[in-house]
C-alpha positions as CSV (number, residue, x, y, z in Angstrom):
1,M,-26.8,25.0,34.5
2,G,-24.7,27.9,33.3
3,F,-21.6,25.6,33.0
4,Q,-23.6,23.0,30.9
5,E,-24.9,25.8,28.6
6,D,-21.4,27.2,28.1
7,A,-20.1,23.6,27.3
8,E,-22.9,23.1,24.8
9,V,-22.2,26.4,23.1
10,T,-18.5,25.5,22.9
11,V,-19.1,22.1,21.4
12,K,-21.5,23.6,18.8
13,S,-19.1,26.3,17.9
14,L,-16.2,23.8,17.4
15,A,-18.4,21.5,15.3
16,A,-19.8,24.4,13.1
17,P,-18.3,24.7,9.6
18,V,-15.8,27.4,8.9
19,K,-17.7,30.2,7.1
20,S,-15.2,32.1,5.1
21,A,-11.7,31.7,3.5
22,V,-10.4,34.4,5.9
23,D,-11.4,32.2,8.9
24,K,-9.9,29.2,7.3
25,F,-6.6,31.0,6.8
26,Q,-6.5,31.8,10.6
27,L,-6.4,28.0,11.2
28,L,-3.3,27.6,9.1
29,P,-0.7,28.7,11.7
30,A,-2.1,26.4,14.3
31,F,-2.1,23.5,11.8
32,L,1.5,24.1,10.9
33,K,2.5,24.4,14.5
34,V,1.0,21.0,15.3
35,R,1.5,19.0,12.1
36,G,4.2,20.9,10.2
37,L,4.7,20.7,6.4
38,V,6.7,17.5,6.2
39,K,5.3,15.3,9.0
40,Q,3.4,13.2,6.4
41,H,6.7,12.5,4.6
42,I,8.5,11.4,7.8
43,D,5.5,9.3,9.0
44,S,5.3,7.5,5.6
45,F,9.1,6.8,5.6
46,N,9.0,5.5,9.2
47,Y,6.0,3.2,8.3
48,F,7.9,1.8,5.3
49,V,11.1,1.2,7.4
50,N,9.3,-0.4,10.3
51,C,6.4,-2.3,8.6
52,D,6.2,-2.2,4.8
53,I,9.7,-3.5,4.2
54,K,9.0,-6.5,6.4
55,K,5.8,-7.3,4.5
56,I,7.7,-7.1,1.2
57,M,10.3,-9.5,2.6
58,K,7.6,-12.0,3.8
59,A,6.1,-12.0,0.3
60,N,9.4,-13.0,-1.2
61,D,11.2,-14.7,1.7
62,R,12.2,-18.1,0.2
63,I,14.6,-18.9,-2.7
64,E,14.8,-22.6,-3.7
65,C,17.1,-24.4,-6.0
66,F,15.4,-25.3,-9.2
67,Y,16.9,-28.8,-9.4
68,E,16.9,-29.6,-5.7
69,P,14.0,-27.8,-3.8
70,S,15.3,-29.0,-0.5
71,L,18.2,-26.6,-0.9
72,Y,16.9,-23.2,-0.1
73,L,17.6,-19.8,1.4
74,R,15.0,-18.0,3.5
75,Y,15.0,-14.5,4.9
76,T,13.9,-14.5,8.5
77,N,14.2,-10.8,9.4
78,I,15.1,-7.5,7.7
79,Y,16.1,-4.2,9.2
80,I,17.8,-0.9,8.3
81,D,21.0,0.0,10.1
82,E,22.2,3.4,11.1
83,P,23.6,5.7,8.4
84,S,27.2,4.8,7.8
85,V,30.0,4.7,5.3
86,E,33.0,2.4,4.7
87,R,36.5,3.9,4.5
88,D,39.7,1.8,4.6
89,F,37.8,-1.3,5.5
90,T,36.2,0.4,8.6
91,T,32.6,1.5,9.1
92,E,32.2,5.1,10.2
93,R,29.0,6.8,11.4
94,L,27.6,9.3,8.9
95,T,25.9,12.6,9.5
96,P,23.9,14.8,7.0
97,H,26.4,17.6,7.3
98,Q,29.3,15.3,6.3
99,C,27.4,14.2,3.2
100,R,26.8,17.7,2.1
101,L,30.5,18.5,2.4
102,L,31.8,15.3,0.9
103,D,29.2,15.0,-1.9
104,C,28.2,11.5,-0.7
105,T,24.8,9.9,-0.1
106,Y,23.2,9.8,3.4
107,A,22.3,6.1,3.3
108,A,22.3,3.0,5.6
109,S,22.8,-0.7,5.0
110,I,19.8,-3.0,4.5
111,K,20.6,-6.1,6.6
112,V,18.8,-9.5,6.8
113,D,18.9,-12.6,8.9
114,I,18.9,-15.7,6.8
115,E,18.7,-19.5,7.1
116,Y,19.8,-21.8,4.4
117,T,20.6,-25.4,3.7
118,K,23.8,-26.8,2.3
119,G,25.2,-30.2,1.5
120,N,24.2,-32.9,-0.9
121,N,21.5,-35.6,-1.3
122,V,23.1,-37.7,1.4
123,S,23.4,-35.1,4.1
124,K,22.1,-31.6,4.5
125,T,22.7,-29.1,7.3
126,L,20.7,-26.0,8.2
127,E,22.8,-22.8,8.7
128,H,21.9,-19.4,10.1
129,K,23.5,-16.0,9.5
130,K,22.6,-12.6,11.0
131,G,23.3,-9.1,9.7
132,V,24.0,-10.0,6.0
133,V,24.1,-6.8,3.9
134,I,22.0,-7.0,0.8
135,G,22.0,-3.3,-0.2
136,R,21.9,0.3,0.9
137,M,19.0,2.8,1.1
138,P,18.9,6.6,1.5
139,I,17.7,7.7,4.9
140,M,15.2,10.6,5.2
141,L,16.4,13.4,7.5
142,R,14.6,13.5,10.9
143,S,13.2,10.0,10.4
144,F,13.3,7.1,12.8
145,R,16.8,5.9,11.5
146,C,18.3,9.4,11.1
147,V,21.0,10.5,13.6
148,L,19.1,13.8,14.0
149,N,16.0,12.1,15.4
150,G,15.2,13.2,19.0
151,K,18.2,15.6,19.2
152,D,17.8,19.0,21.0
153,E,19.0,22.4,19.6
154,A,22.4,22.1,21.2
155,E,23.0,18.6,19.8
156,L,21.8,19.7,16.4
157,A,24.2,22.6,16.5
158,R,27.1,20.3,17.3
159,L,26.2,18.2,14.2
160,G,26.1,21.3,12.0
161,E,22.4,21.3,11.5
162,C,19.8,24.1,11.8
163,P,17.2,23.5,14.5
164,L,14.6,25.1,12.3
165,D,15.2,22.6,9.5
166,P,12.1,20.2,9.5
167,G,13.8,17.4,7.5
168,G,11.7,15.2,5.3
169,Y,14.2,15.0,2.5
170,F,17.2,13.0,1.3
171,I,20.8,13.8,0.6
172,V,22.0,12.1,-2.6
173,K,25.6,12.7,-3.7
174,G,25.7,15.9,-1.6
175,T,22.4,17.3,-3.1
176,E,19.2,17.6,-1.1
177,K,16.3,15.9,-2.8
178,V,12.6,15.6,-1.9
179,I,10.0,13.1,-3.1
180,L,6.9,14.9,-4.5
181,I,3.6,13.7,-3.1
182,Q,1.2,12.2,-5.7
183,E,-2.5,11.9,-5.4
184,Q,-3.9,8.4,-6.0
185,L,-7.2,6.6,-5.6
186,S,-7.5,4.6,-2.4
187,K,-6.6,0.9,-2.7
188,N,-8.9,-1.9,-1.5
189,R,-11.9,0.5,-1.3
190,I,-14.9,0.5,-3.6
191,I,-15.0,3.7,-5.7
192,I,-18.3,4.8,-7.3
193,D,-17.8,6.8,-10.5
194,T,-18.9,7.5,-14.0
195,D,-16.8,6.3,-16.9
196,S,-16.2,8.0,-20.3
197,K,-19.4,6.4,-21.7
198,G,-21.5,7.8,-19.0
199,R,-22.0,4.5,-17.2
200,V,-22.1,4.3,-13.4
201,T,-19.3,2.0,-12.3
202,A,-18.1,0.5,-9.0
203,S,-14.4,-0.3,-9.1
204,V,-11.9,-1.5,-6.6
205,T,-8.1,-1.8,-6.9
206,C,-7.0,-4.8,-4.9
207,S,-3.3,-4.4,-4.0
208,T,-1.0,-6.6,-1.9
209,H,2.8,-6.9,-1.8
210,E,2.5,-9.8,-4.2
211,T,-0.2,-8.9,-6.8
212,K,-2.3,-6.0,-8.0
213,S,-5.6,-6.1,-9.9
214,K,-8.6,-3.9,-10.7
215,T,-12.2,-5.1,-10.7
216,V,-14.9,-3.0,-12.3
217,F,-18.7,-3.5,-12.2
218,F,-20.8,-1.5,-14.6
219,M,-24.4,-1.5,-16.0
220,E,-25.1,-1.5,-19.7
221,K,-28.5,-1.8,-21.2
222,E,-29.9,-2.6,-17.8
223,K,-27.5,-5.6,-17.4
224,I,-24.7,-5.8,-14.9
225,Y,-21.2,-6.9,-16.0
226,L,-17.8,-7.6,-14.4
227,Q,-14.6,-6.4,-16.1
228,L,-11.4,-7.9,-15.0
229,N,-7.9,-7.9,-16.5
230,Q,-7.8,-11.7,-16.7
231,F,-10.8,-11.9,-19.0
232,N,-10.8,-10.9,-22.7
233,K,-14.3,-9.3,-22.4
234,P,-16.8,-8.2,-19.7
235,I,-18.5,-11.1,-18.0
236,P,-22.2,-11.1,-17.0
237,V,-22.4,-10.8,-13.2
238,M,-24.9,-13.7,-12.9
239,V,-22.3,-16.0,-14.5
240,I,-19.9,-15.0,-11.7
241,M,-22.5,-15.7,-9.0
242,K,-23.3,-19.2,-10.4
243,A,-19.5,-19.9,-10.7
244,M,-19.3,-19.1,-7.0
245,G,-21.9,-21.9,-6.3
246,M,-25.2,-20.0,-6.2
247,E,-27.0,-21.9,-8.9
248,S,-30.6,-20.8,-7.9
249,D,-31.8,-17.5,-9.2
250,Q,-33.9,-17.0,-6.0
251,E,-30.8,-17.5,-3.9
252,I,-28.9,-14.9,-5.8
253,V,-31.7,-12.3,-5.5
254,Q,-32.0,-13.0,-1.7
255,M,-28.2,-12.6,-1.3
256,V,-28.5,-9.1,-2.8
257,G,-31.5,-8.1,-0.8
258,R,-35.1,-9.1,-0.1
259,D,-36.6,-5.8,-1.4
260,P,-38.7,-6.5,-4.5
261,R,-36.9,-3.6,-6.3
262,Y,-33.7,-5.7,-6.4
263,G,-35.4,-8.5,-8.2
264,S,-36.6,-6.2,-10.9
265,L,-33.1,-4.7,-11.3
266,L,-31.5,-8.1,-11.6
267,L,-34.1,-9.6,-13.9
268,P,-32.4,-8.5,-17.2
269,S,-29.1,-10.0,-16.0
270,L,-30.9,-13.3,-15.0
271,Q,-32.5,-13.5,-18.4
272,E,-29.1,-13.0,-20.1
273,C,-27.6,-15.8,-18.1
274,A,-30.5,-18.1,-19.0
275,A,-30.3,-17.2,-22.7
276,A,-26.7,-18.3,-22.6
277,R,-27.9,-21.7,-21.2
278,I,-25.8,-21.4,-18.0
279,Y,-27.6,-23.0,-15.1
280,T,-25.0,-24.8,-13.0
281,Q,-21.7,-24.0,-11.4
282,K,-19.8,-26.3,-13.9
283,Q,-21.3,-24.5,-16.9
284,A,-20.4,-21.1,-15.4
285,L,-16.8,-22.2,-14.8
286,D,-16.5,-23.6,-18.3
287,F,-17.8,-20.3,-19.6
288,L,-15.2,-18.3,-17.6
289,E,-12.4,-20.7,-18.7
290,A,-13.1,-19.9,-22.3
291,K,-12.8,-16.1,-21.6
292,V,-9.5,-16.2,-19.7
293,L,-6.7,-14.5,-21.5
294,P,-3.7,-16.8,-22.3
295,P,-0.5,-16.1,-20.3
296,Y,2.1,-14.0,-21.9
């Protein structure tokens, strides 16, 4: 019994909120010891090198000939090589200390594996190449591709580096540079907020490696509207629902919820849609087509 009581007290004390700023400050050394000041920089760079750069490649992996689409070039893989520099037609391994002394950039080659077709209309052949260099990218110190990654104090000393240097920065033309962290709203998440006119809005920024758009729902004069960059003005939300195939008002209300309060909240929007004489999916699509902004 005594052990269980002690365990419960420990769990409660750990879950309790920190009372004062002095107590919070005492947690800082432990946080810095476990996480450090630059771990988020290094983790972000590692994720970009291992995952994000491959997603960007897949979103733009095929280049076709305009006049002959059967002639194409496609990227099949992309990866970052070790930091290096070319001197006298030879490739030499590069260290951060050398870059500081020689005023050069601590960077590595971006290499891709490709497949492509060549020939004419009569005969075409499919060719493959590996390790084609398409550019260079600065490498963050202590990251996955850095030569300092995983080295102990003795090895760091031989490379001319301080063991206490946490990394998380770049060396560009011999100068150490760091990327400042910026705070942004979360992508692909619904954010509830109040706009400059005092209206409650629900917005979401949809972002992929190909496109980016922002969708905003807001209520004005008890009616709900959708605002999208592709439309020249806000669209009544019931028009959107009918364009998606829900032509029955009862079906729309039931999709939102069976509570009678939802029906009363949606009634002004339903009346607005009926006043515009939009009852079917085709009528809703025609209405949306008239509101689409012309391409630039």
